[in-house]
N, C-alpha and C positions, 0 to 999 in steps of 0.2 A: 552489612545489610546488602544481599546480593541481587535486590528488585530492582535498583537504580542504574538505566540503561540510558544509551546516547540517545533515544528517541522517548522514550516513557519508561513507567514504571510499572516493571512485569514480573511475575514468577509464580512456583508454587504457593498457591496460599496456605497459609499457616506453617512454611516452613522458611521460604524466603521472604516472606512479610505477613503479619498478624493485623489484627483488629487494632492493637497499640498503636502500631505504625499508622494505621489508616487514619486514627485519630490525629494524630500528631501531623500528619501531613494536610488533613482538615485545618488543622488548628493554625498554622503556621502559613497556608496558602495564602488569606487575605491578605496579610503582610507582604509575603515574596511579591505578591502582583499587585499590590496598593487597591486592593478591591473590597468595596461594601456588600458587592452583590455576586454570588457566585451560582452559575449553572450547573446543573449537573443531569446526567444519565444513566442507563445503564443496559447491561446485555442481559440473558437471560441464564447466565452461569447458576448453579446452585450458590455459591459463594457470593453473588453480587448483592442480595439484600442484606447481609449482614454486612459488607463491605460500605454500602450506602447509609445504613443506619450510622456507621461509627465516623465517617466521613462528614456528615448532617451534623452530627453531634459536634465534632471538631471545628467545622466552620461556624457553627451557632455560639458555639461557648467563644471563640474569638470574637464575637459581636456581630458578625457578618451574615445578611441575609441568604439563604438558600432559595434557589428557584428549582421545581424537582420535575424532570420532564419524564421521568418513570422509564420503561422499556423503550429504548431508543435505538435506532443505526449511528454509529458514529460520525457519519455526515450530517444528520438531523441535529445533533450539537455543535458541530460547525455550522451549521446552517442559522442557528438562534443566536448563537455566539456574534456573528457578524451582523446579523440582521437586526438583532434589538440591541446590540451597545455592549453586551457583555465583556468586563475587562478581564472575566475569570471563568472559563470552566473545566469540567471534568465529565469524561466518558469513563465510566466501570466495566472495563474488558481486558481479556486478554487476547483479542483478536483470532487469528487462526491458530494458537496453543491447545493442546489437549486440555480437555476438562477440569483437571486438577488445579490450573492456572488461572489467575486473574491479574487484574493490574488498573492501571489510571492513566489515560491519555489526558495532559494537559494543554490546556488552550489560554491564549491572552488576547486581548482587545484586536478585533479582525479577523479573529478565528486562526491569528498565529499560533504555529507550536511552540511548546515550550521544552527544550529539549537539554540535556546534561548541561551544555555550556552556556545555557541564557537561563538558567533558572532551577534545574532539576539537582544538579551538584549542589548549590546552596541550600535548598529543601534539605538533601540528604544529611548535609551537614546539621543543619537544625535540627532535626528529628534524633538524632544522633547526642546532641550535645547541649540542647535548651530544653528547660522545665515549661510546661504548660500552665498558666497562671490563667484562669478564667475571668473575662472583663463582667464588670458590674452588669452591663446591658446586654442581654442574650439576644443573639440574632432570631428571626421568625424564619420561618419555613413556608415556601408558597408552592402550588402547583402550577405548572404551564404546561398547555397541551396545544402545540402546532402541528400535529399530524395533517390534519387536512391541508392547512396552509403549505406544508412542504411538499404533499403530495401534487396540490396545484401547481407548484413551483416545478417540479419535474416533469408533469404534464405537456409543460412547453416544449420538451425536447423528443415527445414521443410522435413519432409520425404515423401513418397508415402501413401497419406492418402486415396486413391481410393476406400480401403474397408470398408471406415466410412460414414456414413448419419450424417450430423451435421448442426445444425443448431445455427447460431450467433445472438446474440442481440447487436447492437453498441453502444445503449444509446443513438444515436444522438451525441454522443462524439466523442475525436479526433482519436479514433483507426479507424473510417473509412477514413481516412487520407491514410491508409495504408493497410489495412486488406487485401480487394480484390487482392492486388498485391503480397502479401505473401501467402495466405491460397485458393487464386482462386476465379474466377467469379460465377456467378449463375450457377447453374447444377442441375440435378434432385438430386444429393447426396449432395449439398452444398447451404443451404436456408439462407438469411438475413432478418432482420428484424430490424427498426428503423438505417438503414445504411446512412441516411443523417445527413451532419453536419448542428446541428441547437443548439446554444447555449441557445434557449428559453426552450430546452429540452420537445417538446410539448407532447411526448407519456408517458414517463415516469421518476422521477429522476434518475439521474445518479449515483446511488448507489445501488449495487447489493445486500449488506448486509440488505435491508429493503425487509421483505417479498413481499410487494405488488409491488415492482420492476420486482420483477423475474416472475409474472404472466404469462406475456403473453409467455415466453420463455418456461416455463414449459408446457401450453397448445400447443404450436408449435411443442415441441419435442414429445410430445404423438400424436397428430393428423397426423404427418408427419411420424413417427415410425422410429425418429432417435435414434442412438446411444449415441449421447451426446449432451448436449446444453451448448454453452460457451457465458457468458456476462461479456461485459467490463466497466470499471467506466467512469466517465467524461475526464479525461486526459490521459486514458491509460495506467496508471504503473499498475493497478489492472485488474486479472481475476479471473473469477469462473464458476463453473460447476454445471450444473444438469444431472445427469445419464438418462438411456434411459427411465425410471418410470416417469421421471419429479423429482425427487427428489433433492433438494438442498444439494449439498455434502459440509461439512463443510470445508473452504479453507485450514485449518492448515492440513488436512489429506492428500492433496495433497504434501505436503512436502515429505511425505512416498512415494509416487508414483514417483516423481522426481528421487529418487534413481536406478529405475531401467535403468534410462538413464545414470546417473554418475556414480555410484559406479558400476553397473554391466556392462553396455555396454561400456562404456569407461574407465573402470577400474579406477576410480580417488577416491581411499580410502581417508578419512582425514575427517576433522571436517565439520559438518552441525550444522547449526544456526537455533535454533528455539524461537518464544518468549516464555515469563513466561506464556501465557494463553496456549500455545497447549497441544494436546492430549497425556497422557502419551506412547501411543499405538505408537506414532511415532518413538520414540526412540526403543522401541521393536522391530518393524519392520525392522528398517535399520540396527540396530546392527549387524545382522549376513551378510548383504553386506559389512560391513567393515566402517562403518560410528561412529565417536566418536562425540555424539551430545554435542551442547553447547546450554543454555539455557540465553537469556539475555531481554533487556527490548524492551518496544512497540514502534514501530516508526523508520522510516527510518534514522531519524537522529541520532540514536543509532545502530540500526542493521548495516547499511552499514558501521559504523566505526568498529564495532566489527568484523564483517567477515573478513574485512582487517587486522584487528588486528591479527587474529588466522590461517590467509589464508586459510578462508573456502572455499569448493569445491562449496556451494551453502547453501541457506537458505531460510526461508519463515516464513509468520506471519499469524496468525488468520484472518487477515482483507483482505488476499489475496496478499499480496505482494510477490513475488519470486526474491532472489536476488542471481546475479551470480558473480562468479570470473572471467569468461569468459566476463564480461560485467562490468568490473571497478565496480565491487563487488555491482552494483547498480539493481535496480528493473525494470524490464520490463515485461507488460501483454501479450506483442504480442509473445515475446520471451518464454515467460513460457507457453503459449498457443500451440505455436508449438511444444513444447518437449513433454507436456503431451498428447496432441492429437495421438504423435507419439508413445507413450508408449501405449495408448489403443489401437490403432489399430495392435501394436505387439499382445498383448492379446487377441483382437477379433479372430486373427489368429489361436489362440489355443482353440478357443472356449469359451472364459472368456469375459463375459459382463463388464462395468463399473461399474456396480450395485455389480458384484461379484468380482472385483478387491477390490471396498470399504470394503465389507464384510471381507475380508482377512486381512486388516488393522484395523477397528473399533472394537475395543475389549469391549470399554466402554461406558456406558450411559453417556451423557453430557447434562448439563444445558444450555450451550447457555450463552450468556453473559447476565447478568441479571443487569440493573439498578437503583441504590436507589438512589432518589433524597436527597442529606445531605449536610449541609455543614460543620459539625465538621468533616472531612474526617478522619484525624488520629485517632482520639479518637475513633471512631467507628471502624476503623481497627485494632486496636490494642484490644479492646474487641473481636473482632470476633476471632483473631489468639491467643490470651491467654486463651480463653474458652477452645478451641481446644486443645490447646497443655497441659492442665492442666487434660485432660480427657483421651486423647490417647499418646501413642508413636510415633512421627514424624520418618518418615526414611529419609526425606530431608525436609530443611529449608530456604530459599531464601529470604532475605530482600530489594532488590533492586525493583525497579517499584510496590511498595504495598509490599504485601506477597503473595508467595505460599507455602504453607505448604503439603507435602505430608505423607501419611499413607498407611499403609499396603493393603488396599482396598478402598482406596478414596484420592481426594486431591482438594484443592480449592485455588485458585487465588484471591486476594483482591486487587483494586488499585484507586487509585484517577483519574477522569478525569482531562487531562491537562487543559481542556478550558472550561469545564460546572461544575455546583455544584453538579455532580454524584459520586456515588461511583460504581465501577464496580466489579461485583462479578460473577465466574466461576468455576464450580465443575464438578468432574467427577468419577463416582464410579462403583462399579463391578456388581450391578445391579439396577435396578429402582428404587425401595423400597429402600435401603440403599440411591441413592442420593436423593430423595423425602425427606425422613428424616432429611438430613443434610441441605438441602436448607430451609424447614421449620424451623429447628434449627436458622439458620441465620435470618430471618426473625424474629424471635420472640426475639433474642437477642437486635437486633436493635430496635425493637418495644419496648421493657422492657426498653432499656437504653434511650428513647426520642430523639431519633436521627431523625426522620422522621419529614418535615415540617409541621407544622399545618395548 
């Protein structure tokens, strides 16, 4: 069964999983999380109504009640889970994946994520080995509507943005459900593209990390003379930005920008979380503001737990997830968007453009994440790490989520994909020349080691 992954259940619907799988997931979920009430929401994909139907059937046949939010962003489900004390919730979504995909994001009490290591692995085993036996007392279904309440919550983070000209690419995804209510309707200073809910994603896939998917936004920003471009993914839990020149901003750098709101404006000094791929520049930028940086594994299944464990103020990832103590230690693309736009607005009042803000953060040259198709991942990772440790003196060495090894003038992270036969590599250096040299050496090591698929 190829749909169970480290962070969620996801795959091509009717290939990697089907309605029978969904029914079993629904049936065993109340037992897994010891819950008599399960909250569910769904995205707008064409397969989501059928998945909803069979998920509800499984949950109610197991004797638990269902509270159905209907069409929702993923963060809306997190909000309702935490606010109303649900001990189990599911968002039906495949996030940024193509239209033929779908999936289930599962949370427990306090909106804490359920990953493969703390529940999904056991759920997979049960769906494969156990029979479903209906209970005598069938569960009930209730509808729950928190849209207005959630909008009111988000509006607490919206400042006066009238000095900004903004373009928003909604990617035909779930952010369309809310964004105009919190950011504002169309105006000469606020321009939306692809803002209709459409689970076929007719304009581009809802993955802002793929360069071709941000081309329309980049063009609109430049043509309309916008100060900033904003783009959401398919389920609204991630957000990314382009500057006034249409240049895509590496999402990890926004962790640094968020410090102006939480650490400076609100004075909440303390722990800030970044993932193992994050730029070294972030910690250097935030340290004078009073941040204590913590580095941890990639993915919500790990980040939300870690942020809660360290009682962090906020955190973020290279993939455009931003987590907030204010939000049950969970991620919200629209909340992050509102806070970041507020910071950009304040800088503009001082005559500083978004590109100027980023220039003050971005000290290093970065390779971006490079994917190598490799089956023997651990062996390849060890080769790369051991080579550089034998040649240079490391200043830091992390051995979770692959390896991150830091040296005085450069660092690298090499980690295995959780879902694909890829080894992911990212490096950062003080100069383009040094960066190119190190990336080339890694490719040479992997080539000479015979790791590339023939």
